[in-house]
N, C-alpha and C positions, 0 to 999 in steps of 0.2 A: 504493500500500500504506500502511496506517495505521501499521504498525510496532508497537512496544511501548507500550501505553497503560496507565498505572497508574490504577486506579479505586478511590476510597475509598467505603466503604459498599457494596461490590460483592457482598455475600452476600444482599441482598434489595432489594426495591423498585426504584427508579429505577437504583441502582447495578448491580444484577443485570441489569436490562434493557439497560443500556449495555454491560456485559461481554459479554452474548450478542450484541448488535448489532455490537460491535467484532469479535468472533470471526467472525461471519457475513460481515463486510466484508473479512476476510482479515488482520485485526490480531491481536495477541497480548495478551489482557487480563491484567493483573497486579493482583490484588485485595488491598486492605487492608480489614480489618473486625475487629470484636471477636469475630465468630463465624466458624466454619469453613464453607466451601462446597465443593462438589464440582465438578470439571471445569476449574478454573483454577489457575494459579500464584498463591499467596497468601502473605501474612504477617499474623499476628494482632497487632493493636495497638489500644490505647485512645487515640483521638485527643485525649482530654483531657489526656494525658500527653505532653509535647513529645518527650521522649527516645524514647518508643515510636514515635511518628509518624515521627521522623527515621530511626530504625533500620529501620523497615519499608520506607521509601522506598529507603534505601541497599541493603538486602538484596535487594529485588526488582530494582532497577536493575542491580546487579552480577551477579545471577544471569542476567538477560536480556541483558546486554551493552549497557545504555543504555536511555534513555527517549525516545520520540518524542511523547508526550503525557501529560497528567495531567487527570483529571476528578474533581472533589471533590464527590461525590454524597452523602457521609455527612451525616446530620442527625438531630437529636432535638428534642423539644419538652417543655415543662412548662407546661401550661395552668392558668389561674386568676388571680385578682386578686393583685397584687403582694404584699400583706401576707399572703396565704394560701399562696403557693408557698414551700416551704422554701428558705432561702437557698442551700443546697448544690445543690439541684435547679436553681434559677434560674441559678446560676453555671456549672453543668455544661453547660447549653445554649450559653452563650457560649463555653466552652472547646472544645466539640466543633465547633460550627457555624462559629465565626469564627476562634478561635485555632488550632484544628486545621487549618482550611483554610490559614491562613498558614504553619503549621509544615510541612505537606506540600509546599506550593509552594516554600518556602525551601529545603528539602532537595533538591527535584527540579531546581532551577535549574542546578546544575552540569551535569547531564546534558542538560537541555533546550536550554541555550545551545550545547552541542556539536552537537546535531542540528537546531538551528533549529526546535525542536518547538513544541507548543501547550499552553496551559492552558485548560480549560473549568471555571469555577467555577459552583456552583449557588446562586443567590440564591433569591428567591421573589417572588410578587406581594405578599407581606407584607413585602418589603424595599423596596417602593415606596409602599405604602399601609398604614396602621396600623389595627388593631382592638383592642378591649378584651380583657382576659384573655389577652393574648399578648405581654406586655412583653418576656419573655426572647427569644422567637422573633423578634419584630420587631427588637429591638435587635441580635441576631446577624445577621439577614439584611440590615438596613440597613447594618450594618458590612461585610458581604460586598460589597454594592453599592459602597460607597466604596473598599474595598480593591481590588476588581477594576478599577475605573475608574482609580485611581492606578497600579495595576500595569501596565495597558495603556500608560499614558503613560511609565512608567519603562522598559519593555521594548520600546518601539516599534522595529521593525526587527531585533530580536534573537530574541524569542520571541512567538509569537502568543498573544493573550489574548481569550477570549470569555466573556461572562457569560450564563449561562442563567437565565431568570426563569420558572420553571414555576408554573402554577396548581395547583389541586387534582387529585390523581391517585388512582386506585384501587389502593392498596397497603395493606400492613399498618401503615403509619405511624399510623393512627388507632386501632388495635386496643386499646391500653392506656389510652385516654383515658376520662374520665367520659362518660356518654351525651350530656350537653349539648354536648360539644365534638367530637362525631362528625358526619360528614355525614349528613343525613337520608336516608330511603329513596328519595326522588326526586332526590337530588343528582346532577348531571351532572359526572362526573369523567373526566379523560383516562386512557387506558391508558398505563402507563409505557413500553411498547414503542414507542408512537408518539412520545413525547417523546425516547426514546433515539435515534430516527432523526435528530432534529434535531442531536443531539450529534455523531453520525457525520458529518453534513453539515458542521458546523463544523470537525471534525478533518480533513476531506477537502479543504479548500480548497487551491489551489496556493500556492506560496511568493509572498509579497507581497500576497495577498488575504486580508483579515481580516473575519470576521463578529464584530463587536464585541459585539452584544447580541441575544439571542433571547428574546422573550416568547412562551411557548407555554402556552395556558390553554384550558379548556373554553369553548365558544361563549357560555355565559351568564356568564362571569367577565371582569373587566377588571383591569388592573394600576394603575388610578387610582381614587380615591374615587368 
């Protein structure tokens, strides 16, 4: 049994797919998002605000009677050249994607250590290779890579840590971007439901067995330059 799994960004995209996959596998999804969703226990929080992130974790954990896993699927982007992206927008990407990830994990550790639970962070292929007009996103996801690898070393033998490195997915993540930053009509993108299955796989490993890193991308994409 997966138990109680807290999922950030669980109202849409990969986060929603993970919540649905966890429920199908017999677990109890606990969703944190800035938007409400139907069908799951949830707390509304802006992950750019540490106090909100921490409160959401505590609220859901106490309501559920503990945590067995955390999946940090929430993420945003601000495309464009560094000098063209408003500073507030650029910094919000770092706050949500990187600092928000750390805030949620930090708040969850009390519960995860009790249950010998697991953390699955969500990096990106752009956390391993860089592209232009994506300085905020790359900086945040490169940070998630370093954070997760250090966390795995820090928590070895206490809490399981897996880094998910997804490639392009067919979600609403691209909807609000300028046309030049959207996948083209012929782009091959993974279904979030398929990527979510790899998260459940990581969460389902027996005690003492760790899936440290998972790169899951379309067949035409790689995680290196």
